[in-house]
N, CA, C and O atoms as a Tinker XYZ file with bonds, in Angstrom:
   328  protein
     1  N    132.018000   50.789000  -83.113000    73     2
     2  CA   132.616000   50.685000  -84.283000    64     1     3
     3  C    132.813000   50.184000  -85.086000    63     2     4     5
     4  O    132.799000   48.996000  -84.762000    81     3
     5  N    133.125000   50.330000  -86.558000    73     3     6
     6  CA   132.648000   49.752000  -87.817000    64     5     7
     7  C    134.166000   48.976000  -87.433000    63     6     8     9
     8  O    135.066000   49.332000  -86.672000    81     7
     9  N    134.000000   47.594000  -88.435000    73     7    10
    10  CA   135.150000   46.871000  -89.041000    64     9    11
    11  C    136.004000   47.165000  -89.949000    63    10    12    13
    12  O    135.793000   48.219000  -90.549000    81    11
    13  N    137.000000   46.497000  -90.269000    73    11    14
    14  CA   137.962000   46.657000  -91.201000    64    13    15
    15  C    137.408000   47.404000  -92.653000    63    14    16    17
    16  O    136.199000   47.177000  -92.687000    81    15
    17  N    137.605000   47.798000  -93.250000    73    15    18
    18  CA   137.503000   48.409000  -94.662000    64    17    19
    19  C    138.031000   47.395000  -95.718000    63    18    20    21
    20  O    139.247000   47.271000  -95.859000    81    19
    21  N    137.112000   46.626000  -96.505000    73    19    22
    22  CA   137.893000   45.299000  -97.509000    64    21    23
    23  C    138.481000   46.134000  -98.542000    63    22    24    25
    24  O    138.163000   47.241000  -98.978000    81    23
    25  N    139.663000   45.117000  -98.896000    73    23    26
    26  CA   140.225000   45.727000  -99.866000    64    25    27
    27  C    139.408000   46.172000 -101.329000    63    26    28    29
    28  O    139.768000   46.968000 -102.196000    81    27
    29  N    138.643000   45.653000 -101.272000    73    27    30
    30  CA   137.741000   45.957000 -102.604000    64    29    31
    31  C    136.874000   47.239000 -102.322000    63    30    32    33
    32  O    135.874000   47.373000 -103.027000    81    31
    33  N    137.144000   48.202000 -101.368000    73    31    34
    34  CA   136.577000   49.152000 -101.208000    64    33    35
    35  C    137.281000   50.605000 -101.593000    63    34    36    37
    36  O    138.122000   51.076000 -100.827000    81    35
    37  N    137.007000   51.103000 -102.475000    73    35    38
    38  CA   137.657000   52.474000 -102.811000    64    37    39
    39  C    136.956000   53.800000 -102.310000    63    38    40    41
    40  O    135.742000   53.911000 -102.475000    81    39
    41  N    137.696000   54.830000 -101.691000    73    39    42
    42  CA   137.014000   56.147000 -100.948000    64    41    43
    43  C    136.429000   56.517000 -102.262000    63    42    44    45
    44  O    135.237000   56.782000 -102.104000    81    43
    45  N    136.844000   56.649000 -103.621000    73    43    46
    46  CA   135.981000   57.487000 -104.469000    64    45    47
    47  C    134.955000   56.648000 -105.128000    63    46    48    49
    48  O    133.856000   57.089000 -105.464000    81    47
    49  N    135.447000   55.101000 -105.349000    73    47    50
    50  CA   134.145000   54.450000 -106.159000    64    49    51
    51  C    133.462000   53.834000 -105.552000    63    50    52    53
    52  O    132.330000   53.559000 -105.948000    81    51
    53  N    134.023000   53.364000 -104.217000    73    51    54
    54  CA   132.815000   52.660000 -103.589000    64    53    55
    55  C    133.328000   50.881000 -103.909000    63    54    56    57
    56  O    134.468000   50.586000 -104.266000    81    55
    57  N    132.718000   50.327000 -103.787000    73    55    58
    58  CA   132.553000   48.826000 -104.076000    64    57    59
    59  C    133.626000   48.840000 -105.314000    63    58    60    61
    60  O    133.561000   49.781000 -106.105000    81    59
    61  N    134.508000   47.924000 -105.480000    73    59    62
    62  CA   135.017000   47.196000 -106.733000    64    61    63
    63  C    133.664000   46.775000 -107.779000    63    62    64    65
    64  O    133.792000   46.855000 -109.000000    81    63
    65  N    132.504000   46.370000 -107.201000    73    63    66
    66  CA   131.327000   46.432000 -108.350000    64    65    67
    67  C    131.314000   47.488000 -108.702000    63    66    68    69
    68  O    131.569000   47.535000 -109.905000    81    67
    69  N    131.089000   48.719000 -108.138000    73    67    70
    70  CA   130.865000   50.507000 -108.525000    64    69    71
    71  C    132.029000   50.607000 -109.845000    63    70    72    73
    72  O    131.790000   50.971000 -110.997000    81    71
    73  N    133.460000   50.121000 -109.218000    73    71    74
    74  CA   134.261000   50.650000 -110.516000    64    73    75
    75  C    134.193000   49.234000 -111.841000    63    74    76    77
    76  O    134.607000   49.617000 -112.936000    81    75
    77  N    134.008000   48.638000 -111.823000    73    75    78
    78  CA   133.805000   47.197000 -112.596000    64    77    79
    79  C    132.529000   48.136000 -113.466000    63    78    80    81
    80  O    132.739000   48.343000 -114.661000    81    79
    81  N    131.494000   48.572000 -112.966000    73    79    82
    82  CA   130.706000   49.569000 -113.680000    64    81    83
    83  C    131.012000   50.151000 -114.693000    63    82    84    85
    84  O    130.893000   49.830000 -115.875000    81    83
    85  N    131.718000   51.677000 -113.853000    73    83    86
    86  CA   132.698000   52.210000 -114.558000    64    85    87
    87  C    133.424000   52.005000 -115.735000    63    86    88    89
    88  O    133.338000   52.550000 -116.836000    81    87
    89  N    134.062000   51.234000 -115.364000    73    87    90
    90  CA   135.053000   50.512000 -116.415000    64    89    91
    91  C    134.098000   50.317000 -117.676000    63    90    92    93
    92  O    133.993000   51.081000 -118.636000    81    91
    93  N    133.343000   48.969000 -117.424000    73    91    94
    94  CA   132.487000   48.932000 -118.769000    64    93    95
    95  C    131.887000   49.723000 -119.175000    63    94    96    97
    96  O    131.277000   49.406000 -120.197000    81    95
    97  N    131.701000   51.080000 -118.699000    73    95    98
    98  CA   130.954000   52.137000 -119.394000    64    97    99
    99  C    131.588000   52.698000 -120.406000    63    98   100   101
   100  O    131.138000   53.125000 -121.470000    81    99
   101  N    133.156000   52.653000 -119.809000    73    99   102
   102  CA   134.050000   53.490000 -120.396000    64   101   103
   103  C    134.710000   52.661000 -121.712000    63   102   104   105
   104  O    135.093000   53.014000 -122.827000    81   103
   105  N    134.635000   51.242000 -120.921000    73   103   106
   106  CA   135.053000   50.690000 -122.098000    64   105   107
   107  C    134.008000   50.358000 -123.829000    63   106   108   109
   108  O    134.430000   50.302000 -124.984000    81   107
   109  N    132.894000   50.237000 -123.401000    73   107   110
   110  CA   132.112000   50.577000 -124.447000    64   109   111
   111  C    132.454000   51.535000 -125.348000    63   110   112   113
   112  O    132.849000   51.354000 -126.500000    81   111
   113  N    132.186000   53.160000 -124.442000    73   111   114
   114  CA   132.551000   54.048000 -125.244000    64   113   115
   115  C    134.020000   54.366000 -125.879000    63   114   116   117
   116  O    134.236000   55.222000 -126.737000    81   115
   117  N    134.919000   53.562000 -125.325000    73   115   118
   118  CA   136.383000   53.248000 -125.877000    64   117   119
   119  C    136.181000   52.409000 -127.386000    63   118   120   121
   120  O    137.213000   52.330000 -128.051000    81   119
   121  N    135.002000   51.810000 -127.948000    73   119   122
   122  CA   135.326000   50.378000 -128.427000    64   121   123
   123  C    134.552000   51.405000 -129.649000    63   122   124   125
   124  O    134.877000   51.276000 -130.829000    81   123
   125  N    133.609000   52.320000 -129.264000    73   123   126
   126  CA   132.687000   52.744000 -130.152000    64   125   127
   127  C    133.444000   54.141000 -131.027000    63   126   128   129
   128  O    133.098000   54.641000 -132.097000    81   127
   129  N    134.801000   54.588000 -129.938000    73   127   130
   130  CA   135.428000   55.347000 -130.725000    64   129   131
   131  C    136.672000   55.057000 -131.357000    63   130   132   133
   132  O    137.270000   55.856000 -132.077000    81   131
   133  N    137.058000   53.893000 -131.077000    73   131   134
   134  CA   138.120000   53.374000 -131.846000    64   133   135
   135  C    137.266000   52.452000 -133.092000    63   134   136   137
   136  O    137.909000   51.498000 -133.531000    81   135
   137  N    136.213000   52.619000 -133.537000    73   135   138
   138  CA   135.380000   51.903000 -134.896000    64   137   139
   139  C    135.286000   53.562000 -135.325000    63   138   140   141
   140  O    135.667000   53.822000 -136.466000    81   139
   141  N    134.919000   54.418000 -134.686000    73   139   142
   142  CA   134.808000   55.851000 -135.776000    64   141   143
   143  C    136.024000   56.216000 -136.105000    63   142   144   145
   144  O    136.077000   56.917000 -137.116000    81   143
   145  N    137.518000   55.855000 -135.328000    73   143   146
   146  CA   138.613000   56.175000 -135.909000    64   145   147
   147  C    138.986000   55.113000 -136.821000    63   146   148   149
   148  O    140.178000   55.005000 -137.109000    81   147
   149  N    138.044000   54.227000 -137.369000    73   147   150
   150  CA   138.857000   53.266000 -137.979000    64   149   151
   151  C    139.676000   52.135000 -137.401000    63   150   152   153
   152  O    140.603000   51.717000 -138.094000    81   151
   153  N    139.490000   51.678000 -136.419000    73   151   154
   154  CA   140.179000   50.749000 -135.622000    64   153   155
   155  C    141.701000   51.001000 -135.469000    63   154   156   157
   156  O    142.386000   50.080000 -135.024000    81   155
   157  N    142.266000   52.144000 -135.795000    73   155   158
   158  CA   143.679000   52.489000 -136.414000    64   157   159
   159  C    144.375000   52.508000 -134.705000    63   158   160   161
   160  O    143.787000   53.219000 -133.890000    81   159
   161  N    145.496000   51.789000 -134.285000    73   159   162
   162  CA   145.871000   52.281000 -132.733000    64   161   163
   163  C    145.946000   53.480000 -132.522000    63   162   164   165
   164  O    146.200000   54.353000 -133.353000    81   163
   165  N    145.653000   53.651000 -130.995000    73   163   166
   166  CA   146.321000   54.877000 -130.125000    64   165   167
   167  C    147.910000   55.348000 -130.560000    63   166   168   169
   168  O    148.915000   54.639000 -130.608000    81   167
   169  N    147.744000   56.998000 -130.899000    73   167   170
   170  CA   148.774000   57.811000 -130.966000    64   169   171
   171  C    149.349000   57.783000 -129.947000    63   170   172   173
   172  O    148.681000   57.654000 -128.922000    81   171
   173  N    150.617000   57.882000 -129.874000    73   171   174
   174  CA   151.512000   58.902000 -128.475000    64   173   175
   175  C    151.224000   59.881000 -128.274000    63   174   176   177
   176  O    151.368000   60.691000 -129.189000    81   175
   177  N    150.640000   60.366000 -126.925000    73   175   178
   178  CA   149.888000   61.418000 -126.630000    64   177   179
   179  C    151.025000   62.544000 -127.136000    63   178   180   181
   180  O    150.667000   63.579000 -127.700000    81   179
   181  N    152.111000   62.303000 -126.934000    73   179   182
   182  CA   152.744000   63.852000 -127.351000    64   181   183
   183  C    153.239000   63.880000 -129.010000    63   182   184   185
   184  O    153.932000   64.787000 -129.470000    81   183
   185  N    152.807000   62.855000 -129.706000    73   183   186
   186  CA   152.941000   63.112000 -131.263000    64   185   187
   187  C    151.365000   63.176000 -131.412000    63   186   188   189
   188  O    151.262000   63.293000 -132.633000    81   187
   189  N    150.576000   63.172000 -131.104000    73   187   190
   190  CA   149.104000   63.368000 -131.331000    64   189   191
   191  C    148.661000   64.925000 -131.012000    63   190   192   193
   192  O    147.702000   65.482000 -131.546000    81   191
   193  N    149.473000   65.474000 -130.112000    73   191   194
   194  CA   149.158000   66.915000 -129.438000    64   193   195
   195  C    149.928000   67.575000 -130.538000    63   194   196   197
   196  O    149.643000   68.726000 -130.867000    81   195
   197  N    150.833000   66.949000 -131.088000    73   195   198
   198  CA   151.710000   68.008000 -132.417000    64   197   199
   199  C    151.102000   67.816000 -133.655000    63   198   200   201
   200  O    151.279000   68.551000 -134.626000    81   199
   201  N    150.286000   66.692000 -133.621000    73   199   202
   202  CA   150.253000   66.017000 -135.163000    64   201   203
   203  C    149.001000   67.514000 -135.890000    63   202   204   205
   204  O    148.661000   68.529000 -135.282000    81   203
   205  N    148.728000   67.222000 -136.868000    73   203   206
   206  CA   147.862000   68.084000 -137.560000    64   205   207
   207  C    146.625000   67.693000 -138.374000    63   206   208   209
   208  O    146.478000   68.129000 -139.516000    81   207
   209  N    145.885000   67.014000 -137.895000    73   207   210
   210  CA   144.714000   66.226000 -138.494000    64   209   211
   211  C    143.324000   67.029000 -138.260000    63   210   212   213
   212  O    142.617000   67.070000 -137.253000    81   211
   213  N    143.148000   67.728000 -139.678000    73   211   214
   214  CA   142.294000   68.550000 -139.462000    64   213   215
   215  C    140.895000   68.089000 -140.214000    63   214   216   217
   216  O    139.990000   68.915000 -140.331000    81   215
   217  N    140.756000   66.820000 -140.688000    73   215   218
   218  CA   139.583000   65.804000 -141.598000    64   217   219
   219  C    138.708000   65.850000 -140.123000    63   218   220   221
   220  O    139.131000   65.574000 -139.000000    81   219
   221  N    137.619000   66.207000 -140.444000    73   219   222
   222  CA   136.405000   66.085000 -139.572000    64   221   223
   223  C    135.961000   64.523000 -139.602000    63   222   224   225
   224  O    135.911000   63.935000 -140.682000    81   223
   225  N    135.634000   63.859000 -138.367000    73   223   226
   226  CA   135.415000   62.777000 -138.330000    64   225   227
   227  C    133.501000   62.552000 -137.908000    63   226   228   229
   228  O    133.197000   62.938000 -136.779000    81   227
   229  N    132.663000   62.128000 -138.544000    73   227   230
   230  CA   131.253000   61.834000 -138.131000    64   229   231
   231  C    131.357000   60.820000 -137.585000    63   230   232   233
   232  O    132.216000   60.001000 -137.912000    81   231
   233  N    130.476000   60.621000 -136.585000    73   231   234
   234  CA   129.782000   59.558000 -135.668000    64   233   235
   235  C    128.806000   59.289000 -136.381000    63   234   236   237
   236  O    128.181000   60.314000 -136.652000    81   235
   237  N    128.209000   58.024000 -136.987000    73   235   238
   238  CA   126.994000   57.718000 -137.069000    64   237   239
   239  C    126.935000   56.080000 -136.744000    63   238   240   241
   240  O    127.599000   55.225000 -137.331000    81   239
   241  N    125.927000   55.840000 -135.609000    73   239   242
   242  CA   125.198000   57.062000 -135.321000    64   241   243
   243  C    125.670000   57.969000 -133.957000    63   242   244   245
   244  O    126.347000   57.539000 -133.023000    81   243
   245  N    125.227000   59.086000 -134.078000    73   243   246
   246  CA   125.856000   59.928000 -133.387000    64   245   247
   247  C    126.018000   59.653000 -132.090000    63   246   248   249
   248  O    125.296000   58.696000 -131.807000    81   247
   249  N    126.823000   60.162000 -130.860000    73   247   250
   250  CA   126.584000   59.416000 -129.664000    64   249   251
   251  C    125.786000   60.041000 -128.775000    63   250   252   253
   252  O    125.434000   61.189000 -129.048000    81   251
   253  N    125.445000   59.571000 -127.832000    73   251   254
   254  CA   124.396000   59.840000 -127.033000    64   253   255
   255  C    124.851000   60.463000 -126.132000    63   254   256   257
   256  O    126.052000   60.488000 -125.865000    81   255
   257  N    123.818000   61.168000 -125.414000    73   255   258
   258  CA   124.225000   62.309000 -123.975000    64   257   259
   259  C    125.079000   61.471000 -123.171000    63   258   260   261
   260  O    126.066000   62.031000 -122.694000    81   259
   261  N    124.923000   60.344000 -122.939000    73   259   262
   262  CA   125.813000   59.546000 -121.641000    64   261   263
   263  C    127.196000   59.461000 -121.818000    63   262   264   265
   264  O    128.151000   59.619000 -121.057000    81   263
   265  N    127.036000   59.063000 -123.464000    73   263   266
   266  CA   128.743000   58.677000 -124.400000    64   265   267
   267  C    129.423000   60.111000 -124.001000    63   266   268   269
   268  O    130.313000   60.157000 -123.151000    81   267
   269  N    129.000000   61.138000 -124.594000    73   267   270
   270  CA   129.426000   62.537000 -124.349000    64   269   271
   271  C    130.348000   63.038000 -123.205000    63   270   272   273
   272  O    131.403000   63.672000 -123.226000    81   271
   273  N    129.287000   62.335000 -121.798000    73   271   274
   274  CA   129.243000   62.476000 -120.323000    64   273   275
   275  C    130.713000   61.603000 -120.123000    63   274   276   277
   276  O    131.777000   62.056000 -119.702000    81   275
   277  N    130.466000   60.450000 -120.488000    73   275   278
   278  CA   131.526000   59.573000 -120.190000    64   277   279
   279  C    132.336000   60.063000 -120.897000    63   278   280   281
   280  O    133.270000   60.248000 -120.117000    81   279
   281  N    132.720000   60.497000 -122.080000    73   279   282
   282  CA   134.194000   61.103000 -122.581000    64   281   283
   283  C    134.652000   62.213000 -121.891000    63   282   284   285
   284  O    135.840000   62.402000 -121.633000    81   283
   285  N    133.465000   63.176000 -121.492000    73   283   286
   286  CA   134.211000   64.604000 -120.702000    64   285   287
   287  C    134.534000   63.684000 -119.750000    63   286   288   289
   288  O    135.752000   63.585000 -119.903000    81   287
   289  N    134.205000   62.890000 -118.796000    73   287   290
   290  CA   134.656000   62.150000 -117.366000    64   289   291
   291  C    135.975000   61.675000 -117.521000    63   290   292   293
   292  O    136.918000   61.895000 -116.762000    81   291
   293  N    135.975000   60.849000 -118.804000    73   291   294
   294  CA   137.337000   60.240000 -119.143000    64   293   295
   295  C    138.505000   61.241000 -119.205000    63   294   296   297
   296  O    139.559000   60.807000 -118.740000    81   295
   297  N    138.528000   62.810000 -119.811000    73   295   298
   298  CA   139.096000   63.443000 -120.095000    64   297   299
   299  C    139.577000   63.832000 -118.700000    63   298   300   301
   300  O    140.752000   63.687000 -118.365000    81   299
   301  N    138.457000   64.424000 -117.746000    73   299   302
   302  CA   138.663000   65.097000 -116.632000    64   301   303
   303  C    139.898000   64.179000 -115.672000    63   302   304   305
   304  O    140.738000   64.518000 -114.838000    81   303
   305  N    139.472000   62.809000 -116.320000    73   303   306
   306  CA   140.654000   61.884000 -115.164000    64   305   307
   307  C    141.864000   61.724000 -115.859000    63   306   308   309
   308  O    142.890000   61.506000 -115.214000    81   307
   309  N    141.892000   61.810000 -117.240000    73   307   310
   310  CA   143.127000   61.976000 -117.938000    64   309   311
   311  C    143.994000   62.896000 -117.372000    63   310   312   313
   312  O    145.083000   62.607000 -116.876000    81   311
   313  N    143.349000   64.384000 -117.470000    73   311   314
   314  CA   144.109000   65.344000 -116.916000    64   313   315
   315  C    144.753000   65.150000 -115.481000    63   314   316   317
   316  O    145.865000   65.441000 -115.040000    81   315
   317  N    143.476000   64.461000 -114.834000    73   315   318
   318  CA   144.237000   64.147000 -113.178000    64   317   319
   319  C    145.441000   63.339000 -113.423000    63   318   320   321
   320  O    146.320000   63.404000 -112.564000    81   319
   321  N    145.604000   62.697000 -114.301000    73   319   322
   322  CA   146.790000   61.789000 -114.115000    64   321   323
   323  C    147.994000   62.443000 -114.813000    63   322   324   325
   324  O    148.967000   61.701000 -114.942000    81   323
   325  N    148.096000   63.545000 -115.230000    73   323   326
   326  CA   149.497000   63.950000 -115.867000    64   325   327
   327  C    150.188000   64.619000 -114.523000    63   326   328
   328  O    151.328000   65.079000 -114.580000    81   327
């Protein structure tokens, strides 16, 4: 019979080290996005949803496939939290 599960174990992420690696990756993408947005503070999501912000913003250098996939992951998680 296995012993007790450590407090640092999460059924979804596994160990706290895995969760730390995921957080670091998302922090890196967050920093790039913040820079692209001129380091302006985040907007309240209720205000943002109703905001008219039609100006296209290009990223240079372009985001990598990994960064786009991390963004999609973050959006999925954001939806799960609502």
